[in-house]
DRENMARLUM-411799 format. One record per residue: residue number from 0; residue in three letters; z, y, x of N, C-alpha, C, O, CB in turn. Coordinates in nm, 3 decimals. Glycine has a CB too. Example, Ala and Ser with C-alpha at 12.3 -4.5 7.8 and 13.67 -1.06 7.14 Angstrom:
<sites>
@num=0; residuo=ALA; n.Z=0.780; n.Y=-0.569; n.X=1.319; ca.Z=0.780; ca.Y=-0.450; ca.X=1.230; c.Z=0.780; c.Y=-0.330; c.X=1.320; o.Z=0.846; o.Y=-0.332; o.X=1.424; cb.Z=0.905; cb.Y=-0.447; cb.X=1.131 $
@num=1; residuo=SER; n.Z=0.708; n.Y=-0.225; n.X=1.285; ca.Z=0.714; ca.Y=-0.106; ca.X=1.367; c.Z=0.787; c.Y=0.003; c.X=1.290; o.Z=0.804; o.Y=0.114; o.X=1.341; cb.Z=0.572; cb.Y=-0.060; cb.X=1.408 $
</sites>
This chain:
<sites>
@num=0; residuo=MET; n.Z=1.724; n.Y=-0.408; n.X=0.084; ca.Z=1.597; ca.Y=-0.363; ca.X=0.040; c.Z=1.463; c.Y=-0.450; c.X=0.097; o.Z=1.449; o.Y=-0.486; o.X=0.214; cb.Z=1.591; cb.Y=-0.214; cb.X=0.082 $
@num=1; residuo=GLU; n.Z=1.397; n.Y=-0.467; n.X=0.018; ca.Z=1.248; ca.Y=-0.548; ca.X=0.068; c.Z=1.190; c.Y=-0.497; c.X=0.154; o.Z=1.192; o.Y=-0.374; o.X=0.161; cb.Z=1.139; cb.Y=-0.564; cb.X=-0.022 $
@num=2; residuo=GLU; n.Z=1.115; n.Y=-0.580; n.X=0.255; ca.Z=1.023; ca.Y=-0.479; ca.X=0.336; c.Z=0.844; c.Y=-0.504; c.X=0.240; o.Z=0.823; o.Y=-0.623; o.X=0.219; cb.Z=1.022; cb.Y=-0.546; cb.X=0.553 $
@num=3; residuo=LYS; n.Z=0.789; n.Y=-0.459; n.X=0.214; ca.Z=0.657; ca.Y=-0.471; ca.X=0.202; c.Z=0.556; c.Y=-0.426; c.X=0.297; o.Z=0.570; o.Y=-0.317; o.X=0.353; cb.Z=0.632; cb.Y=-0.422; cb.X=0.101 $
@num=4; residuo=GLU; n.Z=0.462; n.Y=-0.499; n.X=0.319; ca.Z=0.337; ca.Y=-0.482; ca.X=0.373; c.Z=0.211; c.Y=-0.443; c.X=0.339; o.Z=0.189; o.Y=-0.537; o.X=0.262; cb.Z=0.320; cb.Y=-0.559; cb.X=0.405 $
@num=5; residuo=THR; n.Z=0.110; n.Y=-0.379; n.X=0.335; ca.Z=-0.029; ca.Y=-0.335; ca.X=0.295; c.Z=-0.116; c.Y=-0.325; c.X=0.422; o.Z=-0.081; o.Y=-0.268; o.X=0.525; cb.Z=-0.027; cb.Y=-0.192; cb.X=0.217 $
@num=6; residuo=THR; n.Z=-0.225; n.Y=-0.385; n.X=0.402; ca.Z=-0.324; ca.Y=-0.361; ca.X=0.519; c.Z=-0.429; c.Y=-0.231; c.X=0.396; o.Z=-0.480; o.Y=-0.274; o.X=0.293; cb.Z=-0.431; cb.Y=-0.560; cb.X=0.592 $
@num=7; residuo=LEU; n.Z=-0.437; n.Y=-0.129; n.X=0.424; ca.Z=-0.527; ca.Y=-0.014; ca.X=0.428; c.Z=-0.623; c.Y=0.025; c.X=0.484; o.Z=-0.612; o.Y=0.093; o.X=0.586; cb.Z=-0.489; cb.Y=0.058; cb.X=0.445 $
@num=8; residuo=THR; n.Z=-0.734; n.Y=-0.005; n.X=0.435; ca.Z=-0.876; ca.Y=0.048; ca.X=0.502; c.Z=-0.905; c.Y=0.181; c.X=0.453; o.Z=-0.915; o.Y=0.266; o.X=0.542; cb.Z=-1.008; cb.Y=-0.046; cb.X=0.465 $
@num=9; residuo=SER; n.Z=-0.921; n.Y=0.223; n.X=0.328; ca.Z=-0.905; ca.Y=0.384; ca.X=0.242; c.Z=-0.891; c.Y=0.350; c.X=0.113; o.Z=-0.922; o.Y=0.258; o.X=0.038; cb.Z=-1.043; cb.Y=0.499; cb.X=0.245 $
@num=10; residuo=SER; n.Z=-0.821; n.Y=0.473; n.X=0.111; ca.Z=-0.741; ca.Y=0.516; ca.X=-0.012; c.Z=-0.825; c.Y=0.597; c.X=-0.123; o.Z=-0.759; o.Y=0.650; o.X=-0.212; cb.Z=-0.619; cb.Y=0.608; cb.X=0.038 $
@num=11; residuo=GLY; n.Z=-0.943; n.Y=0.609; n.X=-0.125; ca.Z=-1.059; ca.Y=0.660; ca.X=-0.156; c.Z=-1.030; c.Y=0.837; c.X=-0.195; o.Z=-0.913; o.Y=0.871; o.X=-0.214; cb.Z=-1.120; cb.Y=0.561; cb.X=-0.281 $
@num=12; residuo=PRO; n.Z=-1.117; n.Y=0.920; n.X=-0.203; ca.Z=-1.122; ca.Y=1.076; ca.X=-0.201; c.Z=-0.945; c.Y=1.080; c.X=-0.329; o.Z=-0.911; o.Y=1.016; o.X=-0.428; cb.Z=-1.337; cb.Y=1.161; cb.X=-0.292 $
@num=13; residuo=GLY; n.Z=-0.888; n.Y=1.180; n.X=-0.256; ca.Z=-0.828; ca.Y=1.270; ca.X=-0.351; c.Z=-0.699; c.Y=1.155; c.X=-0.392; o.Z=-0.618; o.Y=1.189; o.X=-0.479; cb.Z=-0.950; cb.Y=1.326; cb.X=-0.490 $
@num=14; residuo=LYS; n.Z=-0.688; n.Y=1.029; n.X=-0.328; ca.Z=-0.541; ca.Y=0.974; ca.X=-0.400; c.Z=-0.438; c.Y=1.021; c.X=-0.266; o.Z=-0.458; o.Y=1.028; o.X=-0.145; cb.Z=-0.536; cb.Y=0.761; cb.X=-0.439 $
@num=15; residuo=ASN; n.Z=-0.329; n.Y=1.047; n.X=-0.344; ca.Z=-0.219; ca.Y=1.023; ca.X=-0.246; c.Z=-0.116; c.Y=0.920; c.X=-0.221; o.Z=-0.084; o.Y=0.890; o.X=-0.336; cb.Z=-0.158; cb.Y=1.107; cb.X=-0.256 $
@num=16; residuo=LEU; n.Z=-0.061; n.Y=0.864; n.X=-0.161; ca.Z=-0.003; ca.Y=0.721; ca.X=-0.097; c.Z=0.080; c.Y=0.737; c.X=-0.055; o.Z=0.075; o.Y=0.798; o.X=0.051; cb.Z=-0.056; cb.Y=0.647; cb.X=-0.009 $
@num=17; residuo=ASN; n.Z=0.218; n.Y=0.693; n.X=-0.108; ca.Z=0.349; ca.Y=0.688; ca.X=-0.057; c.Z=0.381; c.Y=0.635; c.X=0.065; o.Z=0.452; o.Y=0.535; o.X=0.057; cb.Z=0.418; cb.Y=0.630; cb.X=-0.134 $
@num=18; residuo=ILE; n.Z=0.346; n.Y=0.678; n.X=0.195; ca.Z=0.360; ca.Y=0.582; ca.X=0.319; c.Z=0.457; c.Y=0.664; c.X=0.377; o.Z=0.462; o.Y=0.784; o.X=0.403; cb.Z=0.223; cb.Y=0.549; cb.X=0.419 $
@num=19; residuo=GLU; n.Z=0.588; n.Y=0.501; n.X=0.404; ca.Z=0.701; ca.Y=0.554; ca.X=0.466; c.Z=0.700; c.Y=0.542; c.X=0.651; o.Z=0.775; o.Y=0.587; o.X=0.737; cb.Z=0.827; cb.Y=0.468; cb.X=0.395 $
@num=20; residuo=SER; n.Z=0.564; n.Y=0.452; n.X=0.654; ca.Z=0.576; ca.Y=0.451; ca.X=0.831; c.Z=0.432; c.Y=0.353; c.X=0.838; o.Z=0.382; o.Y=0.308; o.X=0.736; cb.Z=0.762; cb.Y=0.355; cb.X=0.921 $
@num=21; residuo=VAL; n.Z=0.386; n.Y=0.332; n.X=0.953; ca.Z=0.220; ca.Y=0.340; ca.X=0.970; c.Z=0.272; c.Y=0.206; c.X=1.086; o.Z=0.387; o.Y=0.180; o.X=1.121; cb.Z=0.117; cb.Y=0.533; cb.X=1.043 $
@num=22; residuo=ARG; n.Z=0.131; n.Y=0.132; n.X=1.131; ca.Z=0.197; ca.Y=0.018; ca.X=1.273; c.Z=0.011; c.Y=0.044; c.X=1.271; o.Z=-0.073; o.Y=0.084; o.X=1.191; cb.Z=0.316; cb.Y=-0.213; cb.X=1.242 $
@num=23; residuo=ILE; n.Z=0.015; n.Y=-0.007; n.X=1.406; ca.Z=-0.129; ca.Y=-0.056; ca.X=1.475; c.Z=-0.102; c.Y=-0.161; c.X=1.511; o.Z=0.009; o.Y=-0.149; o.X=1.561; cb.Z=-0.194; cb.Y=0.014; cb.X=1.591 $
@num=24; residuo=LYS; n.Z=-0.141; n.Y=-0.287; n.X=1.520; ca.Z=-0.136; ca.Y=-0.402; ca.X=1.617; c.Z=-0.306; c.Y=-0.442; c.X=1.647; o.Z=-0.393; o.Y=-0.451; o.X=1.560; cb.Z=-0.038; cb.Y=-0.542; cb.X=1.541 $
@num=25; residuo=ILE; n.Z=-0.319; n.Y=-0.459; n.X=1.777; ca.Z=-0.384; ca.Y=-0.531; ca.X=1.837; c.Z=-0.388; c.Y=-0.649; c.X=1.938; o.Z=-0.345; o.Y=-0.640; o.X=2.053; cb.Z=-0.420; cb.Y=-0.471; cb.X=1.861 $
@num=26; residuo=TRP; n.Z=-0.432; n.Y=-0.738; n.X=1.896; ca.Z=-0.443; ca.Y=-0.862; ca.X=1.948; c.Z=-0.587; c.Y=-0.936; c.X=1.946; o.Z=-0.673; o.Y=-0.909; o.X=1.861; cb.Z=-0.347; cb.Y=-0.936; cb.X=1.880 $
@num=27; residuo=ASN; n.Z=-0.603; n.Y=-1.034; n.X=2.052; ca.Z=-0.655; ca.Y=-1.132; ca.X=2.030; c.Z=-0.604; c.Y=-1.253; c.X=2.091; o.Z=-0.559; o.Y=-1.244; o.X=2.205; cb.Z=-0.762; cb.Y=-1.111; cb.X=2.051 $
@num=28; residuo=GLY; n.Z=-0.606; n.Y=-1.409; n.X=2.008; ca.Z=-0.547; ca.Y=-1.514; ca.X=1.969; c.Z=-0.384; c.Y=-1.487; c.X=2.024; o.Z=-0.307; o.Y=-1.449; o.X=1.935; cb.Z=-0.629; cb.Y=-1.644; cb.X=2.026 $
@num=29; residuo=ASP; n.Z=-0.344; n.Y=-1.498; n.X=2.116; ca.Z=-0.162; ca.Y=-1.508; ca.X=2.137; c.Z=-0.108; c.Y=-1.390; c.X=2.182; o.Z=0.007; o.Y=-1.352; o.X=2.158; cb.Z=-0.105; cb.Y=-1.619; cb.X=2.252 $
@num=30; residuo=LYS; n.Z=-0.221; n.Y=-1.310; n.X=2.274; ca.Z=-0.212; ca.Y=-1.192; ca.X=2.354; c.Z=-0.232; c.Y=-1.054; c.X=2.277; o.Z=-0.341; o.Y=-1.016; o.X=2.232; cb.Z=-0.313; cb.Y=-1.205; cb.X=2.462 $
@num=31; residuo=VAL; n.Z=-0.114; n.Y=-0.986; n.X=2.267; ca.Z=-0.072; ca.Y=-0.881; ca.X=2.201; c.Z=-0.087; c.Y=-0.726; c.X=2.262; o.Z=0.008; o.Y=-0.665; o.X=2.310; cb.Z=0.056; cb.Y=-0.913; cb.X=2.177 $
@num=32; residuo=TYR; n.Z=-0.212; n.Y=-0.678; n.X=2.252; ca.Z=-0.229; ca.Y=-0.556; ca.X=2.333; c.Z=-0.158; c.Y=-0.410; c.X=2.310; o.Z=-0.142; o.Y=-0.325; o.X=2.397; cb.Z=-0.362; cb.Y=-0.534; cb.X=2.325 $
@num=33; residuo=VAL; n.Z=-0.120; n.Y=-0.401; n.X=2.168; ca.Z=-0.053; ca.Y=-0.274; ca.X=2.120; c.Z=0.032; c.Y=-0.355; c.X=2.034; o.Z=0.025; o.Y=-0.473; o.X=2.000; cb.Z=-0.146; cb.Y=-0.148; cb.X=2.045 $
@num=34; residuo=ASP; n.Z=0.126; n.Y=-0.245; n.X=2.005; ca.Z=0.211; ca.Y=-0.328; ca.X=1.839; c.Z=0.322; c.Y=-0.163; c.X=1.851; o.Z=0.427; o.Y=-0.125; o.X=1.903; cb.Z=0.354; cb.Y=-0.579; cb.X=1.873 $
@num=35; residuo=GLU; n.Z=0.234; n.Y=-0.122; n.X=1.783; ca.Z=0.333; ca.Y=0.034; ca.X=1.791; c.Z=0.322; c.Y=0.089; c.X=1.639; o.Z=0.221; o.Y=0.115; o.X=1.574; cb.Z=0.256; cb.Y=0.180; cb.X=1.920 $
@num=36; residuo=ILE; n.Z=0.477; n.Y=0.098; n.X=1.600; ca.Z=0.544; ca.Y=0.164; ca.X=1.491; c.Z=0.557; c.Y=0.286; c.X=1.484; o.Z=0.591; o.Y=0.328; o.X=1.594; cb.Z=0.649; cb.Y=0.129; cb.X=1.475 $
@num=37; residuo=LYS; n.Z=0.546; n.Y=0.378; n.X=1.399; ca.Z=0.567; ca.Y=0.480; ca.X=1.364; c.Z=0.627; c.Y=0.555; c.X=1.210; o.Z=0.579; o.Y=0.529; o.X=1.100; cb.Z=0.470; cb.Y=0.504; cb.X=1.401 $
@num=38; residuo=ASP; n.Z=0.718; n.Y=0.633; n.X=1.232; ca.Z=0.771; ca.Y=0.679; ca.X=1.044; c.Z=0.642; c.Y=0.813; c.X=1.014; o.Z=0.593; o.Y=0.894; o.X=1.092; cb.Z=1.011; cb.Y=0.783; cb.X=1.029 $
@num=39; residuo=ALA; n.Z=0.631; n.Y=0.802; n.X=0.940; ca.Z=0.535; ca.Y=0.905; ca.X=0.879; c.Z=0.614; c.Y=0.982; c.X=0.808; o.Z=0.722; o.Y=0.940; o.X=0.766; cb.Z=0.424; cb.Y=0.854; cb.X=0.793 $
@num=40; residuo=LYS; n.Z=0.561; n.Y=1.127; n.X=0.780; ca.Z=0.667; ca.Y=1.267; ca.X=0.772; c.Z=0.636; c.Y=1.292; c.X=0.625; o.Z=0.519; o.Y=1.269; o.X=0.594; cb.Z=0.625; cb.Y=1.426; cb.X=0.887 $
@num=41; residuo=PRO; n.Z=0.697; n.Y=1.324; n.X=0.551; ca.Z=0.675; ca.Y=1.328; ca.X=0.416; c.Z=0.597; c.Y=1.465; c.X=0.444; o.Z=0.632; o.Y=1.535; o.X=0.539; cb.Z=0.814; cb.Y=1.320; cb.X=0.308 $
@num=42; residuo=ASN; n.Z=0.460; n.Y=1.514; n.X=0.333; ca.Z=0.448; ca.Y=1.619; ca.X=0.313; c.Z=0.308; c.Y=1.655; c.X=0.475; o.Z=0.229; o.Y=1.749; o.X=0.472; cb.Z=0.620; cb.Y=1.686; cb.X=0.296 $
@num=43; residuo=LYS; n.Z=0.314; n.Y=1.594; n.X=0.544; ca.Z=0.256; ca.Y=1.623; ca.X=0.641; c.Z=0.067; c.Y=1.512; c.X=0.636; o.Z=0.042; o.Y=1.455; o.X=0.530; cb.Z=0.388; cb.Y=1.590; cb.X=0.768 $
@num=44; residuo=ASN; n.Z=-0.003; n.Y=1.503; n.X=0.717; ca.Z=-0.114; ca.Y=1.470; ca.X=0.698; c.Z=-0.147; c.Y=1.419; c.X=0.813; o.Z=-0.206; o.Y=1.494; o.X=0.891; cb.Z=-0.186; cb.Y=1.557; cb.X=0.651 $
@num=45; residuo=GLY; n.Z=-0.122; n.Y=1.297; n.X=0.848; ca.Z=-0.137; ca.Y=1.159; ca.X=0.911; c.Z=-0.019; c.Y=1.184; c.X=1.003; o.Z=0.062; o.Y=1.275; o.X=1.022; cb.Z=-0.292; cb.Y=1.119; cb.X=0.988 $
@num=46; residuo=VAL; n.Z=-0.051; n.Y=1.030; n.X=1.067; ca.Z=0.022; ca.Y=0.979; ca.X=1.210; c.Z=-0.045; c.Y=0.967; c.X=1.306; o.Z=-0.137; o.Y=0.886; o.X=1.318; cb.Z=0.081; cb.Y=0.859; cb.X=1.215 $
@num=47; residuo=LYS; n.Z=0.006; n.Y=1.079; n.X=1.418; ca.Z=-0.076; ca.Y=1.013; ca.X=1.536; c.Z=-0.028; c.Y=0.881; c.X=1.637; o.Z=0.084; o.Y=0.882; o.X=1.686; cb.Z=-0.095; cb.Y=1.127; cb.X=1.630 $
@num=48; residuo=LEU; n.Z=-0.109; n.Y=0.787; n.X=1.658; ca.Z=-0.130; ca.Y=0.681; ca.X=1.735; c.Z=-0.193; c.Y=0.697; c.X=1.881; o.Z=-0.310; o.Y=0.731; o.X=1.901; cb.Z=-0.207; cb.Y=0.601; cb.X=1.659 $
@num=49; residuo=THR; n.Z=-0.097; n.Y=0.669; n.X=1.983; ca.Z=-0.186; ca.Y=0.642; ca.X=2.066; c.Z=-0.212; c.Y=0.554; c.X=2.136; o.Z=-0.312; o.Y=0.559; o.X=2.207; cb.Z=-0.192; cb.Y=0.698; cb.X=2.116 $
</sites>
């Protein structure tokens, strides 16, 4: 299965998205401070990243 990545900042009001997982990555140059991936659960509102 082909992996697809999308950078999303806003989907707009009332738009549903089929999201399977989320990732947050914070870096500066070559130094990575945070790189976290979590599965998104169907019919839930949001994914908590800490």
